[in-house]
ChimeraX commands (.cxc) that place a marker at each C-alpha (Angstrom):
marker #1 position 19.87,13.22,-13.33 radius 0.5
marker #1 position 19.90,16.43,-11.33 radius 0.5
marker #1 position 20.16,15.97,-7.59 radius 0.5
marker #1 position 18.56,18.07,-4.92 radius 0.5
marker #1 position 20.76,21.19,-4.77 radius 0.5
marker #1 position 20.75,21.44,-0.97 radius 0.5
marker #1 position 21.09,17.75,-0.12 radius 0.5
marker #1 position 24.01,15.83,-1.55 radius 0.5
marker #1 position 23.64,12.06,-1.38 radius 0.5
marker #1 position 26.74,10.23,-0.29 radius 0.5
marker #1 position 27.35,6.59,-1.06 radius 0.5
marker #1 position 25.78,5.28,2.14 radius 0.5
marker #1 position 22.80,7.61,1.86 radius 0.5
marker #1 position 22.23,6.62,-1.73 radius 0.5
marker #1 position 22.29,2.95,-0.72 radius 0.5
marker #1 position 19.56,3.66,1.85 radius 0.5
marker #1 position 17.34,5.33,-0.77 radius 0.5
marker #1 position 17.93,2.38,-3.09 radius 0.5
marker #1 position 17.08,0.07,-0.20 radius 0.5
marker #1 position 13.88,2.00,0.37 radius 0.5
marker #1 position 13.00,1.54,-3.30 radius 0.5
marker #1 position 13.68,-2.19,-3.02 radius 0.5
marker #1 position 11.54,-2.41,0.11 radius 0.5
marker #1 position 8.64,-0.72,-1.64 radius 0.5
marker #1 position 8.98,-3.07,-4.62 radius 0.5
marker #1 position 8.49,-6.03,-2.25 radius 0.5
marker #1 position 5.54,-4.23,-0.63 radius 0.5
marker #1 position 4.03,-3.81,-4.09 radius 0.5
marker #1 position 4.55,-7.52,-4.80 radius 0.5
marker #1 position 2.60,-8.25,-1.62 radius 0.5
marker #1 position -0.27,-6.02,-2.75 radius 0.5
marker #1 position -0.32,-7.69,-6.16 radius 0.5
marker #1 position -0.38,-11.15,-4.56 radius 0.5
marker #1 position -3.31,-10.02,-2.39 radius 0.5
marker #1 position -5.17,-8.81,-5.49 radius 0.5
marker #1 position -4.55,-12.12,-7.25 radius 0.5
marker #1 position -6.00,-13.75,-4.14 radius 0.5
marker #1 position -9.15,-11.64,-4.46 radius 0.5
marker #1 position -9.49,-12.67,-8.10 radius 0.5
marker #1 position -8.92,-16.32,-7.22 radius 0.5
marker #1 position -11.63,-16.24,-4.55 radius 0.5
marker #1 position -14.03,-14.55,-6.96 radius 0.5
marker #1 position -13.36,-17.34,-9.48 radius 0.5
marker #1 position -13.45,-20.07,-6.79 radius 0.5
marker #1 position -9.94,-21.03,-7.90 radius 0.5
marker #1 position -7.86,-23.52,-5.93 radius 0.5
marker #1 position -4.79,-21.30,-6.37 radius 0.5
marker #1 position -6.21,-19.12,-3.58 radius 0.5
marker #1 position -4.53,-21.28,-0.93 radius 0.5
marker #1 position -1.09,-20.78,-2.46 radius 0.5
marker #1 position -1.71,-17.06,-2.98 radius 0.5
marker #1 position -2.77,-16.63,0.64 radius 0.5
marker #1 position 0.56,-18.06,1.80 radius 0.5
marker #1 position 2.39,-15.88,-0.72 radius 0.5
marker #1 position 0.82,-12.71,0.69 radius 0.5
marker #1 position 2.01,-13.59,4.18 radius 0.5
marker #1 position 5.50,-14.54,2.97 radius 0.5
marker #1 position 5.93,-11.28,1.08 radius 0.5
marker #1 position 4.69,-9.25,4.04 radius 0.5
marker #1 position 7.25,-10.98,6.25 radius 0.5
marker #1 position 9.97,-10.33,3.65 radius 0.5
marker #1 position 9.07,-6.64,3.51 radius 0.5
marker #1 position 9.13,-6.45,7.30 radius 0.5
marker #1 position 12.62,-7.96,7.39 radius 0.5
marker #1 position 13.91,-5.42,4.87 radius 0.5
marker #1 position 12.30,-2.61,6.88 radius 0.5
marker #1 position 13.99,-3.74,10.08 radius 0.5
marker #1 position 17.41,-3.94,8.43 radius 0.5
marker #1 position 17.05,-0.50,6.83 radius 0.5
marker #1 position 15.81,1.11,10.05 radius 0.5
marker #1 position 18.72,-0.37,12.00 radius 0.5
marker #1 position 21.20,0.78,9.37 radius 0.5
marker #1 position 19.87,4.34,9.51 radius 0.5
marker #1 position 19.80,4.39,13.32 radius 0.5
marker #1 position 23.39,3.20,13.60 radius 0.5
marker #1 position 24.83,5.48,10.90 radius 0.5
marker #1 position 25.73,9.16,10.92 radius 0.5
marker #1 position 23.86,10.37,7.86 radius 0.5
marker #1 position 20.64,12.08,6.72 radius 0.5
marker #1 position 21.12,14.77,9.36 radius 0.5
marker #1 position 17.87,16.23,10.68 radius 0.5
marker #1 position 15.61,14.04,8.55 radius 0.5
marker #1 position 16.76,10.65,9.81 radius 0.5
marker #1 position 13.60,10.06,11.86 radius 0.5
marker #1 position 11.47,11.02,8.88 radius 0.5
marker #1 position 13.26,8.55,6.60 radius 0.5
marker #1 position 12.60,5.82,9.18 radius 0.5
marker #1 position 8.96,6.94,9.41 radius 0.5
marker #1 position 8.69,6.70,5.61 radius 0.5
marker #1 position 10.01,3.13,5.62 radius 0.5
marker #1 position 7.61,2.16,8.42 radius 0.5
marker #1 position 4.62,3.71,6.65 radius 0.5
marker #1 position 5.51,1.89,3.44 radius 0.5
marker #1 position 5.61,-1.32,5.48 radius 0.5
marker #1 position 2.08,-0.66,6.74 radius 0.5
marker #1 position 0.90,-1.05,3.13 radius 0.5
marker #1 position 2.01,-4.69,3.12 radius 0.5
marker #1 position 0.46,-5.18,6.56 radius 0.5
marker #1 position -2.84,-3.84,5.21 radius 0.5
marker #1 position -2.70,-6.30,2.30 radius 0.5
marker #1 position -2.08,-9.14,4.76 radius 0.5
marker #1 position -4.96,-8.03,7.01 radius 0.5
marker #1 position -7.31,-7.77,4.04 radius 0.5
marker #1 position -6.26,-11.22,2.81 radius 0.5
marker #1 position -7.01,-12.71,6.23 radius 0.5
marker #1 position -10.43,-11.05,6.38 radius 0.5
marker #1 position -11.22,-12.19,2.85 radius 0.5
marker #1 position -10.55,-15.81,3.75 radius 0.5
marker #1 position -12.61,-15.59,6.95 radius 0.5
marker #1 position -15.56,-13.89,5.29 radius 0.5
marker #1 position -15.73,-15.95,2.13 radius 0.5
marker #1 position -16.24,-19.12,4.14 radius 0.5
marker #1 position -19.81,-17.98,4.80 radius 0.5
marker #1 position -22.42,-16.34,2.59 radius 0.5
marker #1 position -22.12,-16.82,-1.19 radius 0.5
marker #1 position -23.18,-13.19,-1.61 radius 0.5
marker #1 position -19.52,-12.44,-0.99 radius 0.5
marker #1 position -18.68,-13.64,-4.50 radius 0.5
marker #1 position -21.15,-11.26,-6.13 radius 0.5
marker #1 position -19.41,-8.22,-4.68 radius 0.5
marker #1 position -15.93,-9.60,-5.39 radius 0.5
marker #1 position -16.88,-9.95,-9.07 radius 0.5
marker #1 position -18.45,-6.49,-9.34 radius 0.5
marker #1 position -17.13,-3.66,-11.50 radius 0.5
marker #1 position -16.76,-1.45,-8.43 radius 0.5
marker #1 position -14.51,-4.04,-6.78 radius 0.5
marker #1 position -12.41,-4.25,-9.94 radius 0.5
marker #1 position -12.05,-0.45,-10.07 radius 0.5
marker #1 position -11.36,-0.33,-6.34 radius 0.5
marker #1 position -8.56,-2.85,-6.62 radius 0.5
marker #1 position -7.13,-1.03,-9.63 radius 0.5
marker #1 position -6.99,2.24,-7.71 radius 0.5
marker #1 position -5.29,0.57,-4.74 radius 0.5
marker #1 position -2.50,-0.71,-6.96 radius 0.5
marker #1 position -2.28,2.65,-8.74 radius 0.5
marker #1 position -1.74,4.36,-5.37 radius 0.5
marker #1 position 1.20,2.07,-4.58 radius 0.5
marker #1 position 2.61,2.50,-8.08 radius 0.5
marker #1 position 2.34,6.29,-7.75 radius 0.5
marker #1 position 4.11,6.11,-4.40 radius 0.5
marker #1 position 6.84,4.03,-6.03 radius 0.5
marker #1 position 7.35,6.79,-8.61 radius 0.5
marker #1 position 7.36,9.37,-5.82 radius 0.5
marker #1 position 10.13,7.55,-3.93 radius 0.5
marker #1 position 12.16,7.41,-7.14 radius 0.5
marker #1 position 11.77,11.19,-7.43 radius 0.5
marker #1 position 13.76,11.60,-4.21 radius 0.5
marker #1 position 16.80,11.21,-6.45 radius 0.5
marker #1 position 15.53,13.65,-9.06 radius 0.5
marker #1 position 14.45,17.10,-7.80 radius 0.5
marker #1 position 12.03,18.99,-5.57 radius 0.5
marker #1 position 9.52,19.96,-8.25 radius 0.5
marker #1 position 9.24,16.36,-9.46 radius 0.5
marker #1 position 8.60,15.18,-5.90 radius 0.5
marker #1 position 5.79,17.70,-5.42 radius 0.5
marker #1 position 4.21,16.78,-8.76 radius 0.5
marker #1 position 4.21,13.09,-7.92 radius 0.5
marker #1 position 2.73,13.62,-4.45 radius 0.5
marker #1 position -0.46,14.79,-6.10 radius 0.5
marker #1 position -0.64,11.60,-8.15 radius 0.5
marker #1 position -0.69,9.48,-4.97 radius 0.5
marker #1 position -3.45,11.66,-3.50 radius 0.5
marker #1 position -5.54,11.34,-6.67 radius 0.5
marker #1 position -5.32,7.55,-6.56 radius 0.5
marker #1 position -6.30,7.49,-2.88 radius 0.5
marker #1 position -9.32,9.69,-3.59 radius 0.5
marker #1 position -10.35,7.43,-6.49 radius 0.5
marker #1 position -10.08,4.38,-4.23 radius 0.5
marker #1 position -12.24,6.15,-1.64 radius 0.5
marker #1 position -14.92,6.80,-4.26 radius 0.5
marker #1 position -15.09,3.13,-5.21 radius 0.5
marker #1 position -15.01,2.09,-1.55 radius 0.5
marker #1 position -18.09,4.25,-0.94 radius 0.5
marker #1 position -19.86,2.59,-3.89 radius 0.5
marker #1 position -19.04,-0.87,-2.54 radius 0.5
marker #1 position -20.34,0.01,0.92 radius 0.5
marker #1 position -23.49,1.57,-0.53 radius 0.5
marker #1 position -24.15,-1.63,-2.46 radius 0.5
marker #1 position -23.37,-3.77,0.58 radius 0.5
marker #1 position -25.86,-1.97,2.81 radius 0.5
marker #1 position -28.54,-1.34,0.19 radius 0.5
marker #1 position -31.97,-2.95,0.42 radius 0.5
marker #1 position -33.04,-5.64,-0.12 radius 0.5
marker #1 position -30.11,-7.24,1.69 radius 0.5
marker #1 position -29.49,-10.79,0.54 radius 0.5
marker #1 position -26.51,-11.50,2.81 radius 0.5
marker #1 position -26.69,-12.45,6.46 radius 0.5
marker #1 position -25.64,-9.70,8.93 radius 0.5
marker #1 position -22.40,-11.42,9.95 radius 0.5
marker #1 position -21.24,-11.73,6.34 radius 0.5
marker #1 position -22.09,-8.08,5.72 radius 0.5
marker #1 position -19.90,-7.03,8.66 radius 0.5
marker #1 position -17.07,-9.31,7.52 radius 0.5
marker #1 position -17.17,-7.94,3.99 radius 0.5
marker #1 position -17.31,-4.38,5.31 radius 0.5
marker #1 position -14.19,-5.03,7.38 radius 0.5
marker #1 position -12.47,-6.54,4.34 radius 0.5
marker #1 position -13.23,-3.43,2.29 radius 0.5
marker #1 position -11.92,-1.11,5.01 radius 0.5
marker #1 position -8.74,-3.16,5.45 radius 0.5
marker #1 position -8.16,-3.10,1.69 radius 0.5
marker #1 position -8.68,0.65,1.58 radius 0.5
marker #1 position -5.82,1.05,4.07 radius 0.5
marker #1 position -3.47,0.13,1.20 radius 0.5
marker #1 position -4.29,3.44,-0.49 radius 0.5
marker #1 position -4.55,5.34,2.79 radius 0.5
marker #1 position -1.07,4.25,3.85 radius 0.5
marker #1 position 0.28,5.15,0.43 radius 0.5
marker #1 position -1.03,8.67,0.93 radius 0.5
marker #1 position 0.38,8.79,4.48 radius 0.5
marker #1 position 3.77,7.85,3.06 radius 0.5
marker #1 position 3.50,10.68,0.53 radius 0.5
marker #1 position 2.76,13.04,3.43 radius 0.5
marker #1 position 6.04,11.97,5.05 radius 0.5
marker #1 position 7.83,12.82,1.81 radius 0.5
marker #1 position 6.29,16.31,1.98 radius 0.5
marker #1 position 7.73,16.67,5.48 radius 0.5
marker #1 position 11.15,15.76,4.09 radius 0.5
marker #1 position 10.83,18.51,1.50 radius 0.5
marker #1 position 9.63,21.01,4.13 radius 0.5
marker #1 position 12.69,20.23,6.26 radius 0.5
marker #1 position 15.04,21.02,3.43 radius 0.5
marker #1 position 15.37,17.75,1.56 radius 0.5
marker #1 position 15.12,19.63,-1.70 radius 0.5
marker link #1:1,2 radius 0.2
marker link #1:2,3 radius 0.2
marker link #1:3,4 radius 0.2
marker link #1:4,5 radius 0.2
marker link #1:5,6 radius 0.2
marker link #1:6,7 radius 0.2
marker link #1:7,8 radius 0.2
marker link #1:8,9 radius 0.2
marker link #1:9,10 radius 0.2
marker link #1:10,11 radius 0.2
marker link #1:11,12 radius 0.2
marker link #1:12,13 radius 0.2
marker link #1:13,14 radius 0.2
marker link #1:14,15 radius 0.2
marker link #1:15,16 radius 0.2
marker link #1:16,17 radius 0.2
marker link #1:17,18 radius 0.2
marker link #1:18,19 radius 0.2
marker link #1:19,20 radius 0.2
marker link #1:20,21 radius 0.2
marker link #1:21,22 radius 0.2
marker link #1:22,23 radius 0.2
marker link #1:23,24 radius 0.2
marker link #1:24,25 radius 0.2
marker link #1:25,26 radius 0.2
marker link #1:26,27 radius 0.2
marker link #1:27,28 radius 0.2
marker link #1:28,29 radius 0.2
marker link #1:29,30 radius 0.2
marker link #1:30,31 radius 0.2
marker link #1:31,32 radius 0.2
marker link #1:32,33 radius 0.2
marker link #1:33,34 radius 0.2
marker link #1:34,35 radius 0.2
marker link #1:35,36 radius 0.2
marker link #1:36,37 radius 0.2
marker link #1:37,38 radius 0.2
marker link #1:38,39 radius 0.2
marker link #1:39,40 radius 0.2
marker link #1:40,41 radius 0.2
marker link #1:41,42 radius 0.2
marker link #1:42,43 radius 0.2
marker link #1:43,44 radius 0.2
marker link #1:44,45 radius 0.2
marker link #1:45,46 radius 0.2
marker link #1:46,47 radius 0.2
marker link #1:47,48 radius 0.2
marker link #1:48,49 radius 0.2
marker link #1:49,50 radius 0.2
marker link #1:50,51 radius 0.2
marker link #1:51,52 radius 0.2
marker link #1:52,53 radius 0.2
marker link #1:53,54 radius 0.2
marker link #1:54,55 radius 0.2
marker link #1:55,56 radius 0.2
marker link #1:56,57 radius 0.2
marker link #1:57,58 radius 0.2
marker link #1:58,59 radius 0.2
marker link #1:59,60 radius 0.2
marker link #1:60,61 radius 0.2
marker link #1:61,62 radius 0.2
marker link #1:62,63 radius 0.2
marker link #1:63,64 radius 0.2
marker link #1:64,65 radius 0.2
marker link #1:65,66 radius 0.2
marker link #1:66,67 radius 0.2
marker link #1:67,68 radius 0.2
marker link #1:68,69 radius 0.2
marker link #1:69,70 radius 0.2
marker link #1:70,71 radius 0.2
marker link #1:71,72 radius 0.2
marker link #1:72,73 radius 0.2
marker link #1:73,74 radius 0.2
marker link #1:74,75 radius 0.2
marker link #1:75,76 radius 0.2
marker link #1:76,77 radius 0.2
marker link #1:77,78 radius 0.2
marker link #1:78,79 radius 0.2
marker link #1:79,80 radius 0.2
marker link #1:80,81 radius 0.2
marker link #1:81,82 radius 0.2
marker link #1:82,83 radius 0.2
marker link #1:83,84 radius 0.2
marker link #1:84,85 radius 0.2
marker link #1:85,86 radius 0.2
marker link #1:86,87 radius 0.2
marker link #1:87,88 radius 0.2
marker link #1:88,89 radius 0.2
marker link #1:89,90 radius 0.2
marker link #1:90,91 radius 0.2
marker link #1:91,92 radius 0.2
marker link #1:92,93 radius 0.2
marker link #1:93,94 radius 0.2
marker link #1:94,95 radius 0.2
marker link #1:95,96 radius 0.2
marker link #1:96,97 radius 0.2
marker link #1:97,98 radius 0.2
marker link #1:98,99 radius 0.2
marker link #1:99,100 radius 0.2
marker link #1:100,101 radius 0.2
marker link #1:101,102 radius 0.2
marker link #1:102,103 radius 0.2
marker link #1:103,104 radius 0.2
marker link #1:104,105 radius 0.2
marker link #1:105,106 radius 0.2
marker link #1:106,107 radius 0.2
marker link #1:107,108 radius 0.2
marker link #1:108,109 radius 0.2
marker link #1:109,110 radius 0.2
marker link #1:110,111 radius 0.2
marker link #1:111,112 radius 0.2
marker link #1:112,113 radius 0.2
marker link #1:113,114 radius 0.2
marker link #1:114,115 radius 0.2
marker link #1:115,116 radius 0.2
marker link #1:116,117 radius 0.2
marker link #1:117,118 radius 0.2
marker link #1:118,119 radius 0.2
marker link #1:119,120 radius 0.2
marker link #1:120,121 radius 0.2
marker link #1:121,122 radius 0.2
marker link #1:122,123 radius 0.2
marker link #1:123,124 radius 0.2
marker link #1:124,125 radius 0.2
marker link #1:125,126 radius 0.2
marker link #1:126,127 radius 0.2
marker link #1:127,128 radius 0.2
marker link #1:128,129 radius 0.2
marker link #1:129,130 radius 0.2
marker link #1:130,131 radius 0.2
marker link #1:131,132 radius 0.2
marker link #1:132,133 radius 0.2
marker link #1:133,134 radius 0.2
marker link #1:134,135 radius 0.2
marker link #1:135,136 radius 0.2
marker link #1:136,137 radius 0.2
marker link #1:137,138 radius 0.2
marker link #1:138,139 radius 0.2
marker link #1:139,140 radius 0.2
marker link #1:140,141 radius 0.2
marker link #1:141,142 radius 0.2
marker link #1:142,143 radius 0.2
marker link #1:143,144 radius 0.2
marker link #1:144,145 radius 0.2
marker link #1:145,146 radius 0.2
marker link #1:146,147 radius 0.2
marker link #1:147,148 radius 0.2
marker link #1:148,149 radius 0.2
marker link #1:149,150 radius 0.2
marker link #1:150,151 radius 0.2
marker link #1:151,152 radius 0.2
marker link #1:152,153 radius 0.2
marker link #1:153,154 radius 0.2
marker link #1:154,155 radius 0.2
marker link #1:155,156 radius 0.2
marker link #1:156,157 radius 0.2
marker link #1:157,158 radius 0.2
marker link #1:158,159 radius 0.2
marker link #1:159,160 radius 0.2
marker link #1:160,161 radius 0.2
marker link #1:161,162 radius 0.2
marker link #1:162,163 radius 0.2
marker link #1:163,164 radius 0.2
marker link #1:164,165 radius 0.2
marker link #1:165,166 radius 0.2
marker link #1:166,167 radius 0.2
marker link #1:167,168 radius 0.2
marker link #1:168,169 radius 0.2
marker link #1:169,170 radius 0.2
marker link #1:170,171 radius 0.2
marker link #1:171,172 radius 0.2
marker link #1:172,173 radius 0.2
marker link #1:173,174 radius 0.2
marker link #1:174,175 radius 0.2
marker link #1:175,176 radius 0.2
marker link #1:176,177 radius 0.2
marker link #1:177,178 radius 0.2
marker link #1:178,179 radius 0.2
marker link #1:179,180 radius 0.2
marker link #1:180,181 radius 0.2
marker link #1:181,182 radius 0.2
marker link #1:182,183 radius 0.2
marker link #1:183,184 radius 0.2
marker link #1:184,185 radius 0.2
marker link #1:185,186 radius 0.2
marker link #1:186,187 radius 0.2
marker link #1:187,188 radius 0.2
marker link #1:188,189 radius 0.2
marker link #1:189,190 radius 0.2
marker link #1:190,191 radius 0.2
marker link #1:191,192 radius 0.2
marker link #1:192,193 radius 0.2
marker link #1:193,194 radius 0.2
marker link #1:194,195 radius 0.2
marker link #1:195,196 radius 0.2
marker link #1:196,197 radius 0.2
marker link #1:197,198 radius 0.2
marker link #1:198,199 radius 0.2
marker link #1:199,200 radius 0.2
marker link #1:200,201 radius 0.2
marker link #1:201,202 radius 0.2
marker link #1:202,203 radius 0.2
marker link #1:203,204 radius 0.2
marker link #1:204,205 radius 0.2
marker link #1:205,206 radius 0.2
marker link #1:206,207 radius 0.2
marker link #1:207,208 radius 0.2
marker link #1:208,209 radius 0.2
marker link #1:209,210 radius 0.2
marker link #1:210,211 radius 0.2
marker link #1:211,212 radius 0.2
marker link #1:212,213 radius 0.2
marker link #1:213,214 radius 0.2
marker link #1:214,215 radius 0.2
marker link #1:215,216 radius 0.2
marker link #1:216,217 radius 0.2
marker link #1:217,218 radius 0.2
marker link #1:218,219 radius 0.2
marker link #1:219,220 radius 0.2
marker link #1:220,221 radius 0.2
marker link #1:221,222 radius 0.2
marker link #1:222,223 radius 0.2
marker link #1:223,224 radius 0.2
view
């Protein structure tokens, strides 16, 4: 594969990029575990307890990888003027897993109340919303891989992340419209809890887009 013409990756730098890819793969696992948790709660499945623990374990694993990578970059003499941006990229990726954990926690809290929760969890808009969240992370994964391809491929894949985030926003708006439409069958506290769950979930796509913005900064600074 062709490398960026103005940025030659040495062995240590390549290992960092590969580490970043590994970190994001664990982040994606966390998001997928969170989505299985949503499905389990919608189906009133006992596996939800195990999945809840899995989300937290994967988030902690991703955080550990992020800390090790950040320390490795800070202590080494590589990446030149984009070192801080690489660290920022890793941290933003990590926020995706944190968002999945936050959403999982809010789901568990909220679903202990009004049964109207289940209706929205089973809806087509929730299914599409969750699909777009995962698509955003998958598109970001492809974007990170493009850092070892070329500048034009990076720029093309940035747009894919943005498209997924916009699609998630559209479904989020539909979910909120349904949640606050009349007649309202859920009690006010449950409505607020479900609203917070939706917003926390949406941060998965938002943080994916923020990470793609950091990649654009890398390109603007000459990484490519």
